C-alpha positions as CSV (number, residue, x, y, z in Angstrom):
1,M,176.2,9.6,106.7
2,T,176.8,11.8,109.7
3,N,179.5,14.5,109.5
4,E,181.7,12.5,111.8
5,Q,185.2,11.9,110.2
6,I,185.6,8.4,108.7
7,K,188.2,6.4,110.5
8,V,190.1,3.9,108.3
9,L,192.9,1.4,109.4
10,V,195.3,0.5,106.5
11,V,197.3,-2.6,106.8
12,E,200.1,-2.5,104.0
13,D,203.7,-3.7,104.2
14,D,204.7,-1.8,101.1
15,A,205.5,1.8,102.1
16,D,204.8,3.4,98.7
17,T,201.3,1.8,98.5
18,A,200.6,2.7,102.1
19,Q,201.5,6.3,101.4
20,Y,199.4,6.4,98.2
21,V,196.3,5.0,100.0
22,R,196.9,7.5,103.0
23,T,197.3,10.5,100.7
24,V,194.0,9.6,98.6
25,L,191.8,9.0,101.7
26,E,193.2,11.9,103.8
27,R,193.5,14.6,101.2
28,R,190.5,13.8,98.9
29,G,188.3,12.1,101.4
30,G,189.0,14.0,104.5
31,M,189.4,10.8,106.4
32,D,191.2,9.9,109.6
33,V,193.7,7.2,108.4
34,T,196.0,5.0,110.6
35,V,198.6,3.0,108.8
36,V,200.3,-0.1,110.1
37,H,202.7,-2.4,108.2
38,E,202.0,-5.8,109.6
39,P,199.0,-7.7,111.0
40,M,199.9,-7.9,114.6
41,S,200.1,-4.1,114.8
42,A,196.6,-4.0,113.1
43,L,195.2,-6.3,115.8
44,A,196.6,-4.0,118.5
45,E,195.0,-1.0,116.8
46,V,191.7,-2.8,116.6
47,A,191.8,-3.6,120.2
48,A,192.4,0.0,121.2
49,H,190.4,2.0,118.7
50,E,187.1,1.7,116.6
51,F,187.4,2.0,112.9
52,D,184.8,2.5,110.2
53,V,186.7,0.4,107.7
54,V,189.8,-1.8,107.6
55,L,191.8,-1.9,104.3
56,T,194.3,-4.8,104.2
57,D,196.8,-6.1,101.7
58,I,196.7,-10.0,101.1
59,Q,200.4,-10.6,100.8
60,M,202.3,-9.8,104.1
61,P,204.9,-11.5,106.1
62,G,204.0,-13.5,109.2
63,M,200.2,-13.5,108.6
64,S,198.4,-13.1,105.3
65,G,195.6,-10.6,104.8
66,L,193.1,-13.5,104.6
67,E,194.2,-14.8,108.0
68,L,194.1,-11.4,109.4
69,L,190.5,-11.1,108.0
70,V,189.6,-14.2,110.1
71,E,191.0,-12.5,113.3
72,L,189.3,-9.2,112.5
73,R,185.9,-11.0,112.3
74,A,186.5,-12.4,115.8
75,R,187.8,-9.2,117.5
76,A,186.1,-6.5,115.5
77,A,182.9,-8.0,114.4
78,G,180.7,-5.7,112.3
79,T,183.7,-3.6,111.0
80,P,183.8,-3.6,107.2
81,V,186.9,-5.1,105.8
82,A,188.4,-4.6,102.3
83,V,191.2,-6.7,101.0
84,M,193.7,-5.6,98.2
85,T,196.1,-7.6,96.2
86,A,198.3,-7.1,93.1
87,F,197.2,-10.5,91.8
88,A,193.8,-10.3,89.9
89,S,193.3,-14.1,90.5
90,V,189.8,-15.5,90.6
91,D,191.1,-17.9,93.4
92,Y,192.1,-15.0,95.6
93,A,188.8,-13.3,95.1
94,V,186.9,-16.5,95.9
95,E,188.9,-17.1,99.0
96,A,188.5,-13.5,100.2
97,L,184.8,-13.6,99.8
98,R,184.6,-17.0,101.5
99,R,186.2,-15.5,104.4
100,D,183.6,-12.7,104.4
101,A,185.5,-9.9,103.0
102,D,183.3,-6.9,102.3
103,E,185.4,-5.7,99.2
104,F,188.0,-7.1,96.9
105,L,190.2,-4.6,95.2
106,V,192.9,-5.1,92.7
107,K,196.1,-3.0,92.8
108,P,196.8,-0.5,91.6
109,V,193.6,1.0,92.7
110,A,192.4,4.1,91.0
111,A,192.1,7.0,93.4
112,A,188.4,7.6,92.6
113,T,187.6,3.8,93.0
114,L,189.5,3.7,96.3
115,L,187.6,6.7,97.7
116,E,184.2,5.5,96.4
117,R,184.5,1.9,97.9
118,V,185.9,3.0,101.3
119,S,183.2,5.6,101.6
120,A,180.4,3.2,100.8
121,L,181.7,0.7,103.2
122,A,181.9,3.1,106.0
123,L,178.3,4.2,105.2
124,E,177.1,0.6,105.3
125,G,178.9,-0.3,108.4
126,R,177.6,2.7,110.3
127,A,174.1,2.0,109.1
128,K,174.3,-1.6,110.4
129,R,175.6,-0.6,113.8
130,A,172.9,2.0,114.1
131,A,170.2,-0.6,113.3
132,A,171.8,-3.1,115.7
133,W,171.7,-0.5,118.5
134,S,168.1,0.3,118.1
135,N,166.9,-3.3,117.8
136,E,169.0,-5.9,119.6
137,V,168.5,-9.6,118.8
138,V,169.6,-11.6,121.7
139,L,170.5,-15.4,121.5
140,A,171.1,-17.3,124.6
141,V,172.5,-20.8,124.2
142,G,172.3,-23.5,127.0
143,A,173.1,-27.2,127.1
144,H,170.1,-28.2,129.0
145,P,166.6,-26.9,129.9
146,D,166.9,-24.2,132.7
147,D,170.6,-23.5,132.1
148,V,169.9,-20.2,130.3
149,E,167.2,-19.2,132.8
150,I,169.5,-19.8,135.8
151,G,172.4,-17.9,134.3
152,V,170.8,-14.9,132.6
153,G,167.0,-15.2,133.3
154,A,166.7,-11.7,134.7
155,T,169.0,-10.1,132.0
156,L,166.8,-11.7,129.3
157,A,163.8,-10.3,130.9
158,S,165.4,-6.8,131.0
159,H,166.0,-7.2,127.2
160,R,162.5,-8.0,126.5
161,A,161.3,-5.0,128.5
162,A,163.6,-2.8,126.4
163,G,161.8,-4.2,123.2
164,D,164.6,-6.5,122.2
165,T,164.0,-9.9,120.5
166,V,165.1,-12.9,122.7
167,V,165.8,-16.3,121.3
168,I,166.7,-19.3,123.6
169,L,168.5,-22.2,122.1
170,T,168.7,-25.4,124.2
171,L,170.7,-28.2,122.8
172,S,169.6,-31.2,124.9
173,S,166.3,-32.1,126.4
174,G,168.0,-33.0,129.6
175,A,167.0,-36.7,129.6
176,I,169.6,-37.5,132.5
177,G,167.9,-35.0,134.7
178,G,164.2,-36.0,134.1
179,E,161.4,-37.0,131.8
180,V,162.1,-35.5,128.4
181,Q,158.5,-34.4,127.3
182,L,158.0,-32.9,130.8
183,R,161.2,-31.0,130.6
184,R,160.3,-29.8,127.1
185,H,157.0,-28.4,128.2
186,E,158.6,-26.7,131.2
187,A,161.1,-25.0,128.9
188,L,158.3,-23.8,126.6
189,A,156.4,-22.4,129.7
190,S,159.5,-20.7,131.0
191,A,160.3,-19.0,127.6
192,G,156.6,-18.0,127.3
193,I,156.8,-15.9,130.5
194,I,159.1,-13.3,128.8
195,G,157.9,-14.0,125.1
196,A,161.1,-15.5,124.0
197,R,161.3,-17.8,121.0
198,L,162.6,-21.3,122.0
199,Y,164.5,-23.6,119.8
200,L,164.8,-27.1,121.6
201,H,167.2,-29.9,120.3
202,D,167.7,-33.4,121.2
203,F,171.5,-34.0,121.4
204,E,172.4,-36.6,123.8
205,D,172.6,-35.4,127.4
206,T,176.1,-35.5,129.0
207,R,177.6,-36.4,125.5
208,L,177.5,-33.0,123.8
209,D,180.4,-32.6,121.5
210,P,181.2,-29.6,119.2
211,A,182.3,-32.1,116.5
212,T,178.9,-34.0,116.3
213,G,176.7,-31.2,114.9
214,L,176.6,-28.7,117.7
215,I,178.5,-26.0,115.7
216,S,176.5,-26.5,112.4
217,T,173.2,-26.4,114.5
218,I,174.2,-23.1,116.2
219,E,175.5,-21.6,112.9
220,A,172.1,-22.4,111.3
221,L,170.2,-20.5,114.0
222,V,172.7,-17.5,113.9
223,R,172.0,-17.3,110.2
224,E,168.4,-17.4,110.7
225,V,168.0,-14.8,113.5
226,S,171.1,-12.7,113.1
227,P,171.7,-12.1,116.8
228,T,173.7,-8.9,117.8
229,V,174.2,-10.3,121.5
230,V,175.0,-13.9,122.4
231,Y,175.1,-15.5,125.9
232,T,176.3,-19.0,126.7
233,H,178.2,-21.1,129.3
234,S,181.5,-20.2,130.6
235,E,184.6,-22.3,129.8
236,H,185.3,-22.4,133.5
237,D,182.8,-25.0,134.3
238,R,182.9,-28.6,135.6
239,H,180.1,-29.9,133.4
240,Q,181.4,-31.3,130.1
241,D,178.2,-30.3,128.3
242,H,178.7,-26.8,129.3
243,R,182.2,-26.6,128.1
244,A,181.3,-28.3,124.8
245,V,178.5,-25.7,124.2
246,R,180.9,-22.8,124.9
247,Q,183.4,-24.2,122.4
248,A,180.8,-24.6,119.8
249,V,179.4,-21.1,120.3
250,D,182.9,-19.7,120.1
251,V,183.1,-20.9,116.4
252,A,179.4,-20.6,115.4
253,A,178.9,-17.1,116.7
254,R,182.3,-15.7,115.7
255,Q,180.8,-12.8,113.9
256,V,178.3,-11.7,116.5
257,P,179.3,-8.2,117.9
258,S,178.6,-8.9,121.6
259,F,179.4,-12.2,123.3
260,A,179.4,-13.0,127.0
261,C,179.3,-16.1,129.3
262,F,177.1,-16.6,132.3
263,Q,177.6,-18.4,135.6
264,S,176.2,-21.8,136.1
265,P,175.8,-23.8,139.5
266,S,178.7,-26.1,138.1
267,S,181.0,-23.0,137.4
268,T,184.4,-23.3,139.0
269,I,186.3,-20.7,141.0
270,D,188.0,-19.7,137.8
271,F,184.8,-18.0,136.7
272,R,185.9,-14.3,136.5
273,P,183.1,-12.0,135.5
274,S,184.0,-8.5,134.1
275,R,180.5,-7.2,133.5
276,F,177.5,-7.0,136.0
277,V,174.0,-6.3,134.7
278,P,171.7,-4.7,137.3
279,V,168.4,-6.6,137.3
280,D,166.4,-4.8,139.8
281,G,162.8,-5.1,138.8
282,F,163.4,-8.4,136.8
283,L,164.4,-10.8,139.6
284,D,160.8,-11.9,140.2
285,T,160.4,-12.6,136.6
286,K,163.5,-14.9,136.6
287,L,162.0,-16.6,139.6
288,A,158.8,-17.2,137.8
289,M,160.8,-18.7,134.8
290,L,162.7,-21.0,137.2
291,A,159.4,-22.0,138.9
292,A,158.2,-23.3,135.5
293,F,160.8,-26.0,135.8
294,E,158.9,-27.8,138.5
295,S,160.6,-31.1,138.0
296,Q,163.9,-29.5,139.0
297,S,162.5,-27.7,142.1
298,H,164.3,-30.2,144.5
299,R,167.7,-28.9,143.3
300,D,169.3,-26.4,145.8
301,Y,170.3,-23.9,143.2
302,M,166.6,-23.5,142.2
303,D,165.8,-22.3,145.7
304,P,164.4,-18.7,145.4
305,D,166.3,-17.5,148.5
306,L,169.6,-18.7,147.0
307,V,168.9,-17.1,143.7
308,R,168.0,-13.8,145.4
309,A,171.2,-14.0,147.6
310,T,173.4,-14.8,144.7
311,A,172.1,-11.8,142.7
312,R,172.3,-9.6,145.9
313,Y,176.0,-10.6,146.2
314,W,176.9,-9.7,142.7
315,S,175.3,-6.3,143.0
316,R,178.2,-5.2,145.0
317,F,180.1,-4.9,141.8
318,G,177.2,-3.8,139.5
319,G,175.2,-1.4,141.5
320,G,171.5,-1.6,142.3
321,Q,170.1,-4.3,144.6
322,Y,170.5,-7.2,142.3
323,A,172.8,-8.1,139.4
324,E,173.8,-11.0,137.1
325,P,177.6,-11.6,136.3
326,L,179.0,-12.1,132.9
327,E,182.4,-13.0,131.5
328,T,182.8,-10.6,128.5
329,V,184.4,-12.1,125.3
330,R,183.4,-9.3,122.9
331,A,181.5,-6.1,123.6
332,A,181.2,-4.3,120.4
333,A,177.7,-3.1,121.4
334,M,176.9,-2.1,124.9
335,L,174.2,-4.1,126.7
336,R,171.7,-1.3,126.9
337,S,168.5,-3.1,127.8
338,T,168.7,-2.4,131.5
339,S,169.1,1.3,131.0
340,A,166.2,1.3,128.4
341,A,164.1,-0.2,131.1
342,S,164.8,2.5,133.6
343,A,167.4,0.4,135.5
344,P,171.1,1.3,136.0
345,A,173.5,0.6,133.2
346,A,175.7,-2.6,133.3
347,Q,178.9,-2.1,135.0
348,E,182.4,-3.3,134.0
349,I,185.4,-3.9,136.2
350,D,189.1,-4.7,135.4
351,E,190.7,-8.1,135.7
352,Q,191.5,-7.5,139.4
353,G,187.9,-6.7,140.4
354,G,186.1,-9.9,139.4
355,H,186.1,-11.3,142.9
356,A,186.2,-10.1,146.4
């Protein structure tokens, strides 16, 4: 581990226990310890600061430690979480582990044990974050063939140029929009242009529903490829399939550190991007990917001039000549691919700056 001070968030409603944990970790471990006494304050701290470890009690008023664990996984994915309880119950331990706790400790916890477990969790968490930074795995999820390419084709090309792994998951073969086998071949050809791995499913076009297997399908792929970045549709979209996929990804990719939503031709005026990825040098690759979908070339949003004009417009917020917009849901890891490929870093703006 580096010499950087370990930062720990302790969530404990009992003042004596909180003081004991703080004393052990600060005096014996030299750690930077923040103590809060209820879960909502913990969520506020996680939103404002990055911690190496979160240590939480199970029995607390308002929200249990296990419920807090679920929220932490959504808001601080990748941060190790240890749960403490005074009840040495197998049921408690099983439930904690089921909800992906990294450690289960029974109070009172010996000082040496506490120090050892927290230090180990911090080391493990930092190693995982370092590995994720050096080798991103990007999962782009779309409802139909060409959805992903329209939304973030150039961004995906920049990821590949940076050496990242890119996986495209398309949940419907798009039977309503054309002949199925042709659209499947087009999707394969498009993914091949950047060397992306394509997973193509046959859920019924225009009838996608998170409750009919979408969530489990996406979860299975998340387990298989372990993405560090996920892109998918925005909830601000007129197309019911796009909204259904967004809802399913919300659940299935809840532990993925970085999660952002792209713009589709059917996005509404409520689409409010907060991140703009400069894609200078990659727009021609995106156009080549879109050209692979020859059966859809009659659609106005596939017109190369419109694609260029749209990317040119968004660049006013993101720098460079061309940019792709994203609604950021989580950003635990920076989207570094463009800078690694000798392009400007992605820009972020506040809530007021999403539209002119």
